[in-house]
Structure formats: C-alpha cells, structure tokens
Steps between C-alpha positions, in 0.01 A plus 500: 500500500447276803488804731237667281294178493508472877393862548216467245392172663488654848289791377257265327475275810418803715229610253349152492508467879322835534215400267451121527285511815240735338330312214389799291835677545683183395266478203574857395875438526471203264281716269770766495757236408272376222457848355871562515574157344251570219664838436843336471371215283320728253798739497729217396264404220463859385878539486505188288276677252166328578215754499320371808233695680717568800277709729182317394671175592617636834152632583332173405762302685451705818128420512565129565688538830289795611181295454648231729601763762145646490354148494304583186385194301263554212493125429704207632855528361395823338862584418469285189186681390683826549792382288259399223340851516846656488578301186174627349593861577849454355351367177262793478789741556671354189237660275660838572839391361627641175658168398437134563854376554585387852140472620524140622832556672381815675179341629674176601782665694264733687277213607807289587636775725170518691489123543871456576547784748159600630296180511783273615625724783143585610491148645730630769213721620261207484739302717516781755117511515467129568443368857841501671600731215788664686666161559445385141619830356813492715576132420472564126742793520745299708499196267518701179756757609723250675515329165617828342760547776628145472531517121691827525749404772562138387521617143752773568706284733499163325339552161707360213252333263277740305127427528364659183768749384297646212235613750710585807878456471558540877251237614654159570377142561668512843306819581174339382550203735603734780179705451288185499665373824444838667127498400461156649671615818271805503194275469612270783577808714145625434333192661358711784366752254340249264414230753547220242666163494859467391397331176288806411784732600753312285265510202432873546870579541596301195218628279532866597879476471468393139224746418687790658800436281282459195351839578850650525609336175181612323565864582869460398380363162280808454776737605737330258248548219459870591887528540494639856693377802240596766136601470583812706744639753276601794663243732879530508671168433170329423350686200136602455164393632464228238841357598387484856166328441587269209538185711167570677301524175492121466517397861209716620218341289643148544520540878149651518335217309697232689389641836139524376508140382646348823275715722191361324600137557 
C-alpha cells in the first residue's frame, strides 16, 4: 500500500509541476479534477439508489471552474447566480417525472454535489489567478497535503485511540494531532512563499490543518453512508479523485478569503 501511495504521489507531483507555471493549464487541470470528482460523487449517490441528474450535474458543475479559467464574470460572484439558475432548471425538470417521491432528495443532492465539489474546489483556480498565484497555490498544497501525510504516517505508526470510529475506523486521535502538526510545519516552511509574519503562518497552519481533516472526515462520512471504501480506484493506494481532493475542498475557499482579507488591510 505504501509503495503504491508513493508511486501515485510522484506521478501527481510531476503533473502538478508541469502545469502550475501556466495559469490556464493549471486551471484546466483543476477543472478536470472537479469533473472527475463530480462523476465519482454522483456515481456513489446513484449506487445508493438516489435518482440524481448525474450528467446534468457534472455539466453544470464544470461551468463554474471553466468560467474562472476563461475569466468570464456575468456579475460579481456570479457563481451563486448560476447555482440559483441550476436549481430552477432542476425544479422544472421535475415536471417530467412520472411520480413525486424523491423529488426533494434528488434536487438537494444534485445541488449539494455542485456546491461541495465544484464550487469549493474552484477556489483553487481563483488562488492560482491571484497576484503571486503560483506561490499561494504551492503553499496551499504544501500545507494541506503535509497534513494528509502527517495524519497517515503518525496514525499508522502510533495511532491507538480511535477518532470517530463510526465514520472512519482507521483514523486516530494521534493521527489527527500528527496531521495538525505537519500542517503547521508546512505553513512555517512556506514563509518565503507567503511572505507573512509567523503569527499569520501559525494561524494558517492551524486553521487549514483542522479544515483539511474535516474535509477528509466529511468525505468518509458520505462514503460510509453510500457503503463504499473509496470513491474510485484511479490512484493505486490512494483511491479516487474525490479521495485525493477531499482535504482541499474546505481549505481552498478558507485560504482564498483569508488571503483576500489580509491583502486588503
């Protein structure tokens, strides 16, 4: 398992390194991950028996990151307007159904998938398109993924106390603290990239460390509900696209807004 994880990680690092320095190419890579993540998310729900509009949800979800890549902005924060319009279309599509049962669940889960996967991860593209975007993009990946690495290695080596066994039996309190410590170390190591004071770095490392693990636990909760171990098997030893990006779903928007706030002071 460890060997497979290392190989998958090396391949992913090479792909990221090849695309990070070109903004639109980096944006398209994130868009591809979003589309793949949406596919896995809606597939899990469909296998659970929820009649979501899978390909409609994927298509609508792909528009959000693509609009950022193309720098299209109908209105300020137009993603929310788009989500409202998507909700309207979903409601109109219900009039073609032969029965009324499950309407609220189907609409809600489709919208949730677009928000959870597409809108949240699209902030990664927004970060890349900020001034000094390469540095910010790289720092976020370092802080978030070091947290994943720390939680895995500390958890497998020293984990004895279950964190929330009903959600993820293998996750431990020791691993959670290890992941948090690694995220803080990652933030401090990113001082040159972020050019911030140590108080800011400690806050970022601590906050993103917690949010990254919440993202991981959130996906584990959904997988437990859908009775699957991994969202997919595209990455040997790591799972699917959703397994790979789960910790970034919460850290990306939080990091984006934090950087916007402190840059405007």
